[in-house]
Wavefront OBJ file of the C-alpha trace (Angstrom):
o trace
v 3.943 27.260 -1.074
v 4.280 23.945 -2.388
v 6.483 22.829 -4.937
v 4.663 21.265 -8.355
v 5.651 18.212 -9.823
v 4.048 17.813 -12.962
v 3.742 14.054 -14.459
v 3.065 13.589 -18.494
v 4.033 9.882 -18.967
v 1.704 7.594 -17.338
v -1.913 5.973 -17.938
v -5.635 7.091 -15.727
v -7.730 3.901 -16.180
v -11.343 5.138 -15.395
v -13.457 2.244 -14.046
v -17.127 1.819 -12.706
v -18.022 1.603 -8.761
v -16.179 4.406 -7.316
v -17.013 5.176 -3.757
v -19.559 7.327 -2.662
v -17.859 10.323 -0.176
v -20.092 9.351 2.734
v -18.141 7.869 5.835
v -20.085 4.768 7.819
v -19.260 3.204 10.871
v -18.462 -0.624 10.288
v -19.926 -3.560 12.436
v -16.720 -4.664 14.782
v -15.819 -7.991 13.407
v -15.957 -10.956 16.071
v -12.294 -11.999 14.941
v -9.211 -9.436 13.476
v -6.083 -10.884 12.121
v -1.979 -9.660 11.774
v -0.493 -11.704 8.572
v 2.800 -11.696 8.589
v 2.835 -12.360 4.790
v 1.982 -8.424 4.577
v 5.319 -7.686 5.501
v 7.528 -8.862 3.429
v 10.825 -10.342 4.281
v 9.424 -10.586 7.902
v 10.273 -13.660 10.141
v 7.906 -13.675 12.616
v 8.830 -14.608 16.314
v 6.056 -15.250 18.632
v 5.942 -13.866 22.336
v 2.430 -14.574 23.107
v 0.838 -18.129 22.956
v -3.104 -19.214 21.987
v -5.361 -18.343 24.453
v -3.504 -15.491 25.756
v -5.384 -12.205 27.014
v -4.526 -8.851 25.453
v -4.758 -5.493 25.296
v -4.940 -3.377 22.068
v -1.491 -2.493 21.657
v 0.128 -5.336 22.973
v 2.817 -7.048 21.350
v 2.023 -10.468 19.579
v 5.709 -11.337 17.827
v 8.816 -9.558 16.757
v 10.881 -9.700 13.635
v 13.232 -12.374 14.026
v 16.189 -10.516 12.655
v 15.432 -7.106 13.614
v 14.133 -7.606 16.896
v 13.711 -4.008 17.587
v 10.518 -4.341 15.066
v 7.696 -5.377 16.845
v 4.026 -6.162 15.635
v 1.163 -5.202 18.268
v -2.508 -6.466 17.966
v -4.931 -3.928 17.001
v -7.681 -4.989 19.077
v -8.181 -6.407 22.976
v -9.738 -10.113 23.280
v -7.940 -13.678 23.439
v -5.495 -14.570 21.146
v -7.688 -17.470 19.523
v -5.899 -19.203 16.563
v -2.193 -18.863 14.992
v -2.649 -20.496 11.470
v 0.420 -22.171 9.631
v 1.092 -23.180 6.513
v 4.446 -25.047 4.634
v 7.212 -25.306 7.086
v 4.982 -24.159 9.766
v 5.539 -20.589 8.497
v 3.216 -18.122 10.117
v 0.105 -16.940 7.915
v -2.577 -15.010 10.371
v -2.585 -14.675 13.820
v -6.659 -14.413 14.807
v -7.855 -12.757 18.380
v -11.207 -13.234 19.381
v -12.233 -9.315 19.598
v -13.758 -7.610 23.405
v -16.700 -6.154 22.689
v -14.859 -2.825 23.021
v -11.290 -2.180 22.821
v -9.234 -1.973 26.454
v -5.974 -0.049 25.065
v -2.578 -0.666 26.674
v -1.363 2.845 28.010
v 1.744 3.814 26.542
v 1.778 7.158 28.033
v 1.199 10.487 26.571
v 4.240 12.628 24.948
v 4.989 15.716 23.206
v 6.716 14.615 20.197
v 8.180 17.762 19.615
v 9.609 18.022 22.532
v 10.848 14.906 22.946
v 14.304 13.511 22.700
v 14.388 11.453 19.306
v 15.790 8.346 20.709
v 12.533 8.288 23.042
v 10.308 9.345 20.065
v 11.815 5.833 18.289
v 11.503 4.089 20.934
v 7.781 5.119 21.404
v 7.168 4.376 17.604
v 8.949 0.840 17.987
v 6.950 -0.545 21.028
v 3.887 0.738 20.014
v 4.042 -1.352 17.078
v 3.817 1.451 15.072
v 7.269 0.606 13.219
v 5.639 -1.875 11.016
v 3.653 1.506 9.330
v 7.483 2.581 8.026
v 8.603 1.176 4.867
v 12.207 1.726 3.340
v 13.848 2.851 -0.046
v 14.922 0.818 -1.853
v 13.495 -2.840 -1.455
v 10.022 -1.727 -0.150
v 10.061 -3.174 3.195
v 9.742 -2.795 6.573
v 12.642 -0.011 7.714
v 15.915 -1.056 9.682
v 15.308 0.952 13.101
v 19.240 1.113 12.597
v 19.224 2.998 9.984
v 19.283 7.102 9.725
v 16.690 7.949 6.495
v 18.428 11.030 4.042
v 14.140 11.775 4.064
v 10.816 10.437 4.893
v 8.033 10.474 2.020
v 4.475 10.498 2.699
v 2.329 10.300 -0.710
v -1.605 12.067 -0.002
v -1.936 11.980 -3.734
v -4.636 9.017 -4.808
v -4.128 8.409 -9.149
v -4.864 4.192 -8.868
v -7.991 3.669 -10.511
v -10.435 3.161 -7.823
v -8.259 3.850 -4.812
v -9.649 5.394 -1.478
v -9.443 9.432 -1.490
v -6.520 10.233 1.113
v -7.949 13.726 1.308
v -11.320 12.578 2.347
v -9.513 9.390 4.924
v -7.865 12.235 6.413
v -9.612 15.502 6.571
v -11.026 14.463 10.324
v -7.114 13.456 11.839
v -5.844 16.264 11.239
v -4.388 16.912 14.781
v -3.249 13.734 14.782
v -1.722 13.642 11.251
v 0.433 17.129 13.007
v 1.455 15.338 16.034
v 2.545 12.020 13.276
v 4.779 14.570 11.403
v 6.434 15.842 14.555
v 7.563 12.341 15.666
v 8.765 12.060 11.838
v 10.397 14.600 12.115
v 12.996 13.641 14.760
v 13.564 10.141 13.230
v 15.582 12.064 9.989
v 18.202 14.992 10.105
v 16.426 15.918 6.510
v 13.201 16.537 5.041
v 9.362 15.220 5.281
v 8.488 15.386 2.256
v 4.501 15.563 1.908
v 2.832 15.149 -1.713
v -0.420 15.952 -2.381
v -3.201 16.549 -4.886
v -5.769 18.677 -5.228
v -7.951 16.744 -3.261
v -5.873 16.364 0.375
v -4.347 19.838 -0.521
v -7.129 21.582 1.002
v -6.691 19.533 4.088
v -3.144 19.495 4.588
v -1.638 22.798 3.123
v -0.936 24.014 6.576
v 0.480 21.347 7.771
v 3.815 22.482 9.690
v 6.874 21.182 9.948
v 6.769 19.510 5.987
v 8.415 20.218 2.669
v 4.970 20.440 0.365
v 4.545 18.915 -2.968
v 1.460 19.592 -5.232
v 1.382 16.361 -7.483
v -0.481 16.467 -10.780
v -1.019 14.011 -13.328
v -2.130 10.226 -14.537
v -1.229 7.478 -12.358
v 1.238 6.178 -11.062
v 1.875 10.218 -10.303
v 0.403 9.310 -6.705
v 2.915 6.291 -6.273
v 5.740 7.314 -3.549
v 8.044 5.801 -5.750
v 7.893 8.618 -8.632
v 7.653 11.308 -5.934
v 11.014 10.234 -4.367
v 12.636 10.225 -8.014
v 10.868 13.468 -8.700
v 12.147 15.004 -5.490
v 15.179 13.322 -3.789
v 16.431 9.787 -5.624
v 17.726 6.625 -3.807
v 21.442 6.121 -4.631
v 23.679 2.815 -3.203
v 24.096 3.352 0.298
v 20.911 5.585 0.984
v 17.756 5.137 3.105
v 14.603 6.765 1.956
v 11.448 5.806 4.353
v 8.092 5.731 3.287
v 4.804 6.329 5.453
v 0.865 6.170 4.436
v -1.184 9.147 5.486
v -3.724 7.670 7.798
v -0.490 5.656 9.432
v 0.997 9.305 9.832
v -2.257 9.342 12.310
v -2.063 6.262 13.827
v 1.782 7.264 14.895
v 0.513 10.538 15.979
v -2.516 9.152 18.316
v -0.312 7.355 20.130
v 2.016 10.220 21.209
v -1.406 12.558 21.976
v -3.227 9.850 23.921
v -0.354 7.267 24.972
v -2.735 4.524 22.811
v -2.577 2.317 20.054
v -5.749 3.469 17.903
v -4.987 0.957 14.942
v -7.933 2.882 12.700
v -8.504 1.961 9.296
v -10.493 3.831 6.873
v -11.592 1.237 4.059
v -13.486 2.189 0.761
v -15.765 -0.456 -0.694
v -15.472 -0.358 -4.487
v -15.631 -1.816 -7.554
v -18.489 -2.539 -9.991
v -19.959 -5.609 -8.253
v -19.606 -3.984 -5.029
v -23.407 -3.138 -3.375
v -22.422 -1.039 -1.101
v -20.039 1.418 -2.053
v -19.106 3.749 0.757
v -15.983 4.333 3.392
v -15.912 2.404 6.640
v -14.342 3.601 9.586
v -13.158 0.163 10.691
v -9.863 -1.084 12.177
v -6.711 -2.660 10.948
v -6.985 -6.674 10.337
v -10.957 -6.817 9.886
v -12.782 -9.302 8.441
v -13.646 -8.515 4.728
v -17.186 -10.058 5.064
v -18.495 -7.757 7.413
v -18.501 -4.882 4.510
v -19.070 -6.896 1.497
v -21.972 -9.664 2.363
v -22.605 -12.112 0.742
v -20.802 -12.696 -2.985
v -21.632 -15.178 -5.385
v -18.112 -17.105 -6.725
v -18.262 -14.806 -10.003
v -17.158 -11.889 -8.275
v -13.435 -11.348 -7.446
v -12.485 -9.709 -3.920
v -9.085 -7.698 -4.016
v -7.852 -5.945 -0.738
v -6.501 -3.203 -2.595
v -6.189 -1.865 -5.766
v -6.887 -3.464 -9.268
v -3.204 -3.007 -10.616
v -1.621 -4.030 -6.927
v -3.919 -5.694 -4.829
v -4.119 -8.948 -3.467
v -6.764 -11.869 -3.817
v -9.514 -12.556 -0.869
v -11.761 -15.220 -0.305
v -14.832 -13.856 1.584
v -14.290 -14.703 5.304
v -10.755 -13.531 4.985
v -9.036 -10.523 6.283
v -7.737 -7.491 4.780
v -4.488 -6.643 4.544
v -2.703 -4.459 7.028
v -1.867 -1.353 4.754
v -4.444 -1.981 2.706
v -7.593 1.253 2.786
v -9.737 -0.383 0.114
v -11.451 -3.452 -0.925
v -12.402 -3.725 -4.530
v -14.772 -5.963 -6.078
v -14.643 -7.133 -10.041
v -15.961 -9.542 -12.321
v -13.861 -12.885 -12.748
v -12.798 -13.221 -15.993
v -14.866 -16.573 -16.991
v -15.962 -15.365 -20.118
v -14.067 -15.624 -23.244
v -14.346 -13.609 -26.253
v -14.967 -14.855 -29.610
v -12.912 -12.995 -32.181
v -12.016 -10.643 -29.626
v -8.704 -9.412 -31.408
v -10.850 -7.867 -34.124
v -11.148 -3.995 -33.801
v -14.772 -2.673 -33.194
v -15.894 -6.487 -32.102
v -16.297 -5.003 -27.964
v -16.106 -1.456 -27.477
v -16.801 -1.936 -23.830
v -13.150 -2.983 -22.686
v -10.216 -0.901 -22.285
v -7.062 -0.622 -23.983
v -4.115 1.239 -24.329
v -3.575 -0.367 -27.577
v -4.968 1.592 -30.666
v -6.379 -1.800 -32.079
v -9.395 -1.136 -29.405
v -11.435 2.103 -29.751
v -11.007 3.119 -26.116
v -8.800 5.932 -27.452
v -11.178 7.426 -28.747
v -13.513 7.625 -25.314
v -10.757 9.070 -22.701
v -13.263 9.853 -20.614
v -15.737 6.727 -20.477
v -15.471 4.218 -17.530
v -14.881 0.733 -18.033
v -16.176 -2.489 -16.097
v -12.903 -4.809 -16.329
v -12.454 -8.324 -15.634
v -9.800 -10.775 -14.417
v -9.644 -12.095 -17.908
v -5.881 -12.091 -19.644
v -7.052 -11.736 -22.875
v -3.791 -13.940 -24.322
v -1.510 -16.022 -23.052
v 2.174 -15.862 -21.579
v 4.664 -14.606 -24.457
v 8.375 -13.681 -25.325
v 9.241 -9.835 -24.471
v 9.201 -7.378 -27.824
v 10.193 -4.378 -27.960
v 7.164 -2.103 -28.653
v 8.013 0.646 -26.507
v 5.103 0.694 -24.564
v 6.106 0.201 -20.947
v 8.218 3.562 -21.678
v 5.009 5.168 -21.913
v 3.272 4.621 -18.770
v 6.605 4.620 -16.595
v 7.586 7.829 -15.672
v 10.984 7.474 -14.248
v 14.652 8.038 -16.026
v 15.128 3.893 -15.871
v 14.869 1.659 -18.572
v 11.875 -0.800 -17.764
v 12.262 -3.692 -20.371
v 16.235 -3.923 -19.591
v 15.844 -3.783 -16.206
v 12.858 -6.526 -16.342
v 15.306 -9.089 -18.399
v 18.154 -8.125 -15.581
v 15.804 -9.330 -13.024
v 14.974 -12.427 -14.884
v 18.777 -13.004 -15.487
v 19.771 -12.706 -11.906
v 22.454 -9.746 -13.233
v 22.887 -8.254 -10.272
v 25.536 -5.500 -11.653
v 23.144 -4.784 -14.542
v 20.517 -3.884 -11.956
v 22.157 -1.864 -10.175
v 23.310 0.276 -13.529
v 19.519 0.289 -14.691
v 17.493 1.590 -11.186
v 16.835 -1.432 -9.299
v 17.260 0.626 -5.897
v 14.469 3.356 -6.887
v 11.870 1.208 -8.091
v 9.064 -1.053 -5.952
v 6.774 -3.778 -7.861
v 3.865 -1.277 -7.684
v 5.719 0.819 -9.696
v 5.881 -1.488 -12.796
v 1.743 -2.273 -11.768
v 0.812 -0.175 -15.127
v 4.055 -1.996 -16.888
v 2.479 -5.020 -16.036
v -1.398 -4.378 -17.320
v -0.204 -2.697 -20.741
v 2.513 -5.650 -21.489
v 1.218 -7.487 -24.413
v 3.869 -10.291 -23.186
v 1.249 -10.935 -20.130
v 4.358 -11.386 -17.549
v 3.601 -11.220 -14.064
v 6.085 -8.411 -14.227
v 5.767 -7.124 -10.190
v 6.704 -10.276 -9.332
v 9.278 -10.179 -11.206
v 10.762 -6.978 -9.916
v 9.731 -8.473 -6.594
v 12.201 -11.253 -6.955
v 14.675 -8.988 -8.186
v 14.767 -6.540 -4.932
v 14.738 -10.121 -3.053
v 18.163 -10.468 -4.743
v 19.729 -7.393 -3.835
v 18.706 -7.654 -0.458
v 20.581 -11.312 -0.144
v 23.655 -10.161 -1.908
v 24.060 -6.428 -1.338
v 22.219 -5.722 1.612
l 1 2 3 4 5 6 7 8 9 10 11 12 13 14 15 16 17 18 19 20 21 22 23 24 25 26 27 28 29 30 31 32 33 34 35 36 37 38 39 40 41 42 43 44 45 46 47 48 49 50 51 52 53 54 55 56 57 58 59 60 61 62 63 64 65 66 67 68 69 70 71 72 73 74 75 76 77 78 79 80 81 82 83 84 85 86 87 88 89 90 91 92 93 94 95 96 97 98 99 100 101 102 103 104 105 106 107 108 109 110 111 112 113 114 115 116 117 118 119 120 121 122 123 124 125 126 127 128 129 130 131 132 133 134 135 136 137 138 139 140 141 142 143 144 145 146 147 148 149 150 151 152 153 154 155 156 157 158 159 160 161 162 163 164 165 166 167 168 169 170 171 172 173 174 175 176 177 178 179 180 181 182 183 184 185 186 187 188 189 190 191 192 193 194 195 196 197 198 199 200 201 202 203 204 205 206 207 208 209 210 211 212 213 214 215 216 217 218 219 220 221 222 223 224 225 226 227 228 229 230 231 232 233 234 235 236 237 238 239 240 241 242 243 244 245 246 247 248 249 250 251 252 253 254 255 256 257 258 259 260 261 262 263 264 265 266 267 268 269 270 271 272 273 274 275 276 277 278 279 280 281 282 283 284 285 286 287 288 289 290 291 292 293 294 295 296 297 298 299 300 301 302 303 304 305 306 307 308 309 310 311 312 313 314 315 316 317 318 319 320 321 322 323 324 325 326 327 328 329 330 331 332 333 334 335 336 337 338 339 340 341 342 343 344 345 346 347 348 349 350 351 352 353 354 355 356 357 358 359 360 361 362 363 364 365 366 367 368 369 370 371 372 373 374 375 376 377 378 379 380 381 382 383 384 385 386 387 388 389 390 391 392 393 394 395 396 397 398 399 400 401 402 403 404 405 406 407 408 409 410 411 412 413 414 415 416 417 418 419 420 421 422 423 424 425 426 427 428 429 430 431 432 433 434 435 436 437 438 439 440 441 442 443 444 445 446 447
């Protein structure tokens, strides 16, 4: 029996360009990349050099400050290049892929019967520790910690986000084995949050506490679900894992091999082949989208929280979608006048979009304004379904006031929880970045 979570506050963004529910096999990329910047706060220490021959699942680097956290190659091949930026910071580790993968054999293990210590070591040595994130701070989890609970969100509410039910429906055996492994990592519960799409596939999963989530975005965010079910207090740890990542962990135990499979939904009004692609982590985005004009923004992830890419770059480690929307190169004459441009969505009543709640829109990257001072409007509270004062927390982060940040709930939030706040905010501030800097300050000062 599932427990219902009903979210009232939020905002559903209906955009043109949803991917068709058709799964096709993506062409194999010639090169793949693991990007250390995808793992916030991780400082990589390489264990192999350029030219090294690798099996899929071989370790390529580990975290300098937590050596147990290892990162492994998603494909077999040759380490082609280690790209570095300022101060020799590693930006990309690029692998020339073999025509077919050859896997390192970790050995099969029954997670349900294995000792918890052996399960944790298998997760870490295979590189699957990179899939497990912790709250607070939304960073890769420290294996030395013991979480009070583990959360998995299989609910989809972000605009044009990949349907997690469609992604996981053919991987249920691996998903169940992944759940068996995760249960050994916490003395508490494993919470699985589903929506109408994923519930029909995951309703019979054993060893989880099932929650049915309903409501507008950000109801699908794992941070909102944690807040409603088992909030994080100072000194506590909660771990989170993505739906497909649970299946990857399960596959390691079922097969003894690290199959870094990733289902990518190509979405957006500017995408030509809007489908789901069966691919591998670290794939080159050009294999999915082909030639793209300079007037198109390529995003790894969704439009609210994704990362901008150029054609020829690599999809981010955790993302299940590529979104393509028009660049905001055109400016609207007298765009502030109501009724002038009715094809643009706005949460403000100065636009007519509130009269057409089911209409789909084609957004651009134009900010439609410049950065300005924060003003009290109440718009932030309308889209953040958490017992948090968003404007006050934002100001505390900007001021670096640790005591106020703690009192205002910094331990419960992640940048993605403020994506809609950033969208509706008339001040045009980079609010997700402000929250990230606040979290980084807490890591440094509090730990």
